[in-house]
N, C-alpha and C positions, 0 to 999 in steps of 0.2 A: 503494500500498499503505499502511497507518496504522500509527504511530507511537504506543505508549500510554505514558505516565506514571502509575504506578499507586500512589497513596499507600494505604498497607493497614491504618494504624494505627500502634503499638497504642491502644486507647481510653485518655482522661484522659492524653494527652500531648500537648494543644493542637491536636487534629482540629479542633475547634469554631472555633478562630481560625482557622486554615487555609482551613477551609470558606467562613467568612464573608468573609475577604478575596478569595478566587477567585470569590465568589459578587457581591460589591460590584463587582468588576474584569472580569466576564465581556465586556460588549461591548468593553472595550479589548482583552482578551485575543484574543479574536475578531480583531480588526484586525490584531494581531501574529500570526495563524495559531496560535493555541492555543485549542482547544475545552473549554469546561466546562460543564456542567449540571445543574442540581439544583433539585426544586420548593421548596425552603425553603433559606434563609441559612444554617443552621448544621445543618442535617442530612446534608449532603453528598451521597454516594448509598449510604447505608446500605439505601435501600429495594430496592437491586439485589439484594439475597439473596432477595428474595421471588419472583424469576423463577425461582429453584431450589426453591421452596417453604419457604425458611428463616423462621423465627419472626421475629416484629416486635412491638414494643409495642403498635402500635396495630393498626387495622383491615386486616388482610391485603391484602383485596382492593382498598382504597383506596392501599394504598401501591403494591403493584402496578401499578395504573393511572399512580402518579406515576413510577413505575420506566419504563413503556413511552412516559410523556411525554418524560422527559429524554432516552432512547435517541433517540426520534424527532428533537429537536432536535439531537444530535449526529451522528445520519447525515445532516441535512441541512447540515452545514458539513463533512463529510469532504472534499469535493474541494477545499476552500479551506484546511486546515488541515495544519500541518507535525506536531502532536503533540495528540493527546486527551488530557487530564487528568481522571482518576477518582481519586476521594477517599472510602474508606469505614473506620473504624476495626474494622467488622467483617470485613474480609476477612483479616486476619493469621490468625485462627483458621480460616480454612476451608482446604480442600484447593487449591492452587494450579490444580489442574485444574478445580475448579469456577469459579474466578474466571476463567479463560481462555474458561470456559464462557459465563459473562458478556458478556465482552468479544465474544464472536463473535454476540451479539446484536445490536451494533451493527454489526460487518462480520467476515465470513471472512477478509478480506484483509488480514492482521496481517505488519507487517513485524519489530518489536521490540516487548518491554516491558520497559521498567525500572521497577523497583520501590522505592519510599521506605519505609522503615518507621522508626518512632522506639520506643524502650523505656525504660521507667525503672525505678529500684530497687524491689523488691517491698514493702517497707514502706509507701513512699508510695503505690505502686499500689493495696495492700491498703485503705488509709484512703481514698483518693479513691474505689475502686470501692465501698466500705460506704455513703457519702456519697450516691453516686450510686443506688445500689438502694434507698435508704431513699425516693427520691424516687417511686418506682412501689410500694414493698412496704414492709411493716412488719419484714421480715426480712433478714437479709443473711449469706454465709457466715462460719462460726466461723474465727478464726485459727489454730486448729490442722487446718484441712481446706484451708487455702488453699494452692495449688501453682500457679504460672504458668510452664509449660514453654514457656519463649523459645526456650531454645536448640534445641528440636526442632522448633519451628514456623517457626523461622528457617533451620533445616537444610532443611527441605522447601522453602522457598522457593528457596534457594541450588542446589539439588540439580535442580529441575525444568527439562527441557530447553528448554522456550519461552520462560524468562525469560532475557532479555540481561543483566541486571544486577542486583543487590540492594544500595541502600545504607542502611545500618544506622546510626541516629543516637541519642546517648544524649541523653533528654529531661532536661537537668539546666542549670540556667541557666548556670551557669559552663562548660557545655560548647556552648551553642548560639550561633550567630553573633550577635551583639548582644545575647545574653540573652533572645531571642525566639524564640518557635517559628515564627513567621511567616517572619521574618528568615532563620532558618535553613533554613526549607523552599525558599525563594526562592533560596538562593544555591544549596542542592542541584539545583534544576532548571535553574540556570542553566548548571551544571556539567556538566549532563546534554543540554541545548539550544541553549547558548550565547545564551539570549534572558534580558534583564532585565525581570521581570515588574512590578517597579515596585507591589507589593503595599503596602497599608497596614498598617502592625506592630501591628494591633489584639491585645488581650488579652481575649478571652471569658470570664472566669474567673467563676464564679458559686459561690465555697466558702462555705459557712455556718459559723458560730460553733459549738463544741460543744452551746451551749444551743438553739439553733435545730435543730441534729440532732436532741437529744432530744425537742424539741415536735413536729417533723415525725414523727419515728417513733410517738411516740404518737399522734398525728392521724391515721395512716395505720392503726394498730393499732386503735383506737376507732372511727372512723367511713369507715374505707375498705376493711372485710375482704372486701367482695363484689367488689372489682375489685383483688384482690391482683395486682401484677405488671403493672399498667395505669398510666399515666399519665392521671388523670381531672382535669377543670377544677377540681374544689374544691382539690385539693391542688396544683395548679399555681398557682393563685391565692397559695395559702401560700407557696410556693415564690419565687413573684414578689415577694411582701410581702417576706419576708426579702434578695432581691437589692437591691430597692431602699432598703431601711432600710441595707444596708451600702456604699451608694455613695460615703460620706465615711468609709469605714473600717469593718472588721467589728466588729458590736455584740455583745459577749460575747468568749469566751475562742478563740482561735485551737485548731482541732483537732490534737491532736499524740498520737500511738499509744502506748499505755499500755506499760511495759517488760514486763509478762507476756505480752499480745497481741504485741509487736515480737519476743520471744522465740521464740513458737510461730511466726510468719510466716518469721524468720531461719533456725531449726530445718529448715523444709520448702524452702527457696530458696537457702541458701547456695550448695550444688554448681552451681545452675542459674548462679547470676552468676559463680560462678568460671569457668565454662565458656565464658561471654559474655565476661567482661574477656579472657581468653584467646584469643578466636576474634576478637575484634573490637577488641581495643585499648581496651577501656574501664578506667574505675578505678571502678565502681559498687562501692556499699559496701553489704554486707549480711552483719553480724556472725554470725558462729556462737556460741549460746549453749551455757554448760556446763549440765549436767543440773542445778544448783541455780539456775539462772534459770528454768527451765520450771515454770508453774505446775501445780496439780493437775489429774489428768485430769478430774475433776468438777467444773470451772468452769463456771458458766452464763454464756453468751457471748450470751444472747438480747437483751440490751439494749445500744443502740448506746453507752451511757455504759461499758459494762465494757470496752470498748477503747480508751475514753480517758483523757488523763491527769488532768483536771479538768473538773467541770462545777460550775458555780456556779448553786445552787437559787433565788436571788433572781431572775437573769435567765429562769431557766425560768418562774417563776411570773409574772412580769410581762409575758414575751412571751405566754403562756397566757390572759391577761386581757385581750389583745389582739384574742383569736380568739373568734367567736361562739359555735362548737362548743364550746369548753371555757367561755365565759361567755355562757349562753344570756339573762341580763338584757339585754345589747346588744341583742337581736333585739325586745326590747320597748321600748326606748327608753331603759331605764336605763342610763346611761353611766357612773355614777359610778366602779365599780370597773375600766372600763376606761380612763377619764382618769387615775385614779388610778396605774394601772401605768403609762400613758404618761409620766407627770411622774416617776414614779421611775426608769424608763429614761434620761430625759433627765439627771436629776441622776446617774446612774452613768456617762453617756457626754454630757457636758455640749458636747463639741465636735462631735458627730453630731447635734445637737437639730434642725436643719434637715431633715436626711435622714430622721431617725426620725418626725419629724412628719407630713413631705410621704408618706411611705409609709403611715402607720397612716391619714392621712384618704384616700389613694388606694384602700386595700385595704377600709375600709370603706365608701368608696363603691361598690365592685364588690360587695360582700357585701350592698347596698340595705340599709342599717341605718338606724333611724328618725331617729337624731340622730348627729352628726360633731363633729370638733373646729371651733370657730368659725373663721371666717375672718378 
């Protein structure tokens, strides 16, 4: 009979880091009697939802193929595995019965299912989610509509009869073992299985600065409207450009939720956090605003800048001048504006000069520009 360890999310709670660590160690884990399979290092088993007809950001038929491939690999390891590890940040929002149905694609002979969930405070979750969404769309939820009913979702898992245990952890540096999501996940798995996974405590963090978020949203709005809701190569290359630029530290201003946006998110989620704290012994913060803290109902929240505390126009301008779509002269080999913008960025962030120049050269190369930074 099969025993499952099922990591159900939530999203933006270190899932990519956990999945990358599991993927890198999958051969060694197999030798320890732990089966894990995924078609991609940081995608986990998100594609498993397609087996039930759930939506995906990519090609649904292709994702279903990836899911069936991973399931076949897990089935081949059943006789030699003490536990099967499944990880998808999408599972938290599904009905537990649906997830069990997915597990039954692997085997009908299930002995136990131990569930691991991570949750974070609504303010951090909303900001992180907004950043994630503009990677595939120019739109994101208004702060006055954002409600994450984590208490109800977790209650569904705790009350489902086929679930043997549910471990809920708070995604917060001060609460995680070693201050690291992978280390914490490893600790929980060891408590459930008695096995020390020995995972690398990596951090797959790709946060953008406020100015990079503004540029990315403008790019999606102006040049990717026909592909709204989908990750496409041009915007993915732009995201990779910013990620490489940030390798020596974030270029621009760290994203912080503005007080008006934070007040609305807190107003909608304070009761949920109060129940989570009571049921799980957390000390999660979600300040309840006073009526005076709430912004006018007609506030325009369509721009990502509207939910952020600070955006520096000079950074936005110079970043845009490095992007051919915003600076068409680059495509014709006229590099003057681009090189001036590059030099300005380096002047503003001199300690990140090498990363900025390397990222720009790589991006201009991938965009097949006529001229580039001199070697």
